[in-house]
C-alpha positions in Angstrom: 0.0 0.1 0.0 1.3 3.4 -0.7 0.2 6.4 1.4 0.5 10.5 1.2 1.3 11.1 4.5 3.7 8.4 5.4 4.9 8.1 9.3 8.2 7.1 10.0 8.1 4.5 12.7 11.2 3.1 13.3 14.5 3.5 12.1 17.3 0.5 11.1 20.6 0.6 11.7 23.5 -1.3 10.1 27.1 -2.6 10.7 28.3 -1.7 7.3 26.4 1.5 4.9 23.6 3.9 5.6 20.8 2.7 7.6 17.1 3.4 6.8 14.2 4.9 8.0 10.9 2.8 8.3 7.7 4.5 6.9 3.9 3.2 7.4 0.3 5.2 6.6 -1.2 7.2 9.5 -3.7 3.9 10.2 -0.8 1.5 10.2 1.4 3.5 11.9 -0.6 3.2 15.7 0.7 -0.5 15.7 4.1 -0.4 15.8 5.4 0.2 19.2 7.2 3.3 20.2 10.9 2.9 19.3 13.1 3.2 22.4 15.8 5.9 23.6 19.4 4.6 23.0 20.2 6.7 25.6 17.9 5.3 28.1 18.3 2.1 26.6 22.8 2.1 26.8 23.0 4.4 30.4 22.6 1.7 32.4 25.0 -0.6 30.6 27.7 1.7 30.5 27.2 2.6 33.9 27.3 -0.9 35.3 30.3 -1.4 33.6 32.0 2.0 34.9 31.4 0.4 38.5 33.5 -2.3 38.2 
């Protein structure tokens, strides 16, 4: 399906080459889970590493 008003619902990061953004139509966008903030996911891990 194509849409005139795409909504960004995620980002795909790759080890080599550029990543890309995932888009969906407005009706389907509500079915995608919210993407976690990278800093909130990585900061607890980095703090645990520094505590050793």
